[in-house]
C-alpha positions in Angstrom: 21.3 1.8 61.3 19.8 5.1 62.3 16.3 6.1 61.4 17.5 8.7 58.8 19.5 6.2 56.7 17.8 4.4 53.8 18.3 0.7 53.6 20.9 -0.5 51.2 19.5 -1.9 47.9 21.9 -4.0 45.7 20.5 -3.2 42.3 23.0 -5.5 40.6 21.3 -8.6 42.0 17.7 -7.4 42.0 15.5 -8.6 39.2 14.8 -5.1 38.2 17.1 -3.3 35.8 16.8 -0.2 33.6 16.9 -2.3 30.5 14.8 -5.2 29.4 16.3 -8.7 29.9 18.4 -9.7 26.9 18.5 -6.2 25.6 21.8 -4.6 24.6 23.5 -2.0 26.6 26.0 -0.9 24.0 26.2 2.8 23.4 26.9 2.4 19.6 24.5 -0.3 18.6 24.8 0.5 14.8 28.6 0.6 14.7 28.8 -2.4 12.4 26.9 -0.9 9.5 29.9 0.3 7.6 31.7 -3.1 7.6 31.8 -5.7 4.9 29.3 -8.6 5.3 31.9 -11.0 6.6 33.2 -8.4 9.1 29.6 -7.7 10.2 29.1 -11.4 10.8 32.2 -11.6 12.9 31.3 -8.5 14.9 27.8 -9.8 15.6 29.2 -13.2 16.6 31.7 -11.5 19.0 28.9 -9.3 20.4 26.7 -12.4 21.0 29.6 -14.2 22.7 30.1 -11.2 25.0 26.4 -10.9 25.8 26.0 -14.7 26.5 29.2 -14.8 28.6 28.7 -11.4 30.3 32.0 -10.1 29.1 32.8 -6.6 28.2 36.1 -7.5 26.6 37.3 -10.8 25.3 40.7 -12.4 25.2 42.5 -13.5 22.0 41.7 -17.1 22.9 38.0 -16.2 23.2 38.1 -14.4 19.8 39.7 -17.4 18.2 36.9 -19.6 19.7 34.3 -17.3 18.1 36.2 -17.3 14.7 36.4 -21.1 14.7 32.7 -21.4 15.7 31.9 -19.4 12.5 33.7 -22.1 10.5 36.9 -20.4 9.6 40.0 -22.5 9.5 43.7 -22.1 8.7 44.5 -23.4 5.3 
């Protein structure tokens, strides 16, 4: 490394981020307000799953897992 180059800083692994720990990074945080109450509950459960599992998108299997965790079952 020459004297003019700045050292590499991997910000993904450093404890400092632009948002507080546990805070949401979604652009549209109020996008669930026009949904019915059951749809809001599902959307919030999916958002929680994605935050807890560090997933931006979830698979159909993961969505089924969230739905079953809410207590829904096929009749």
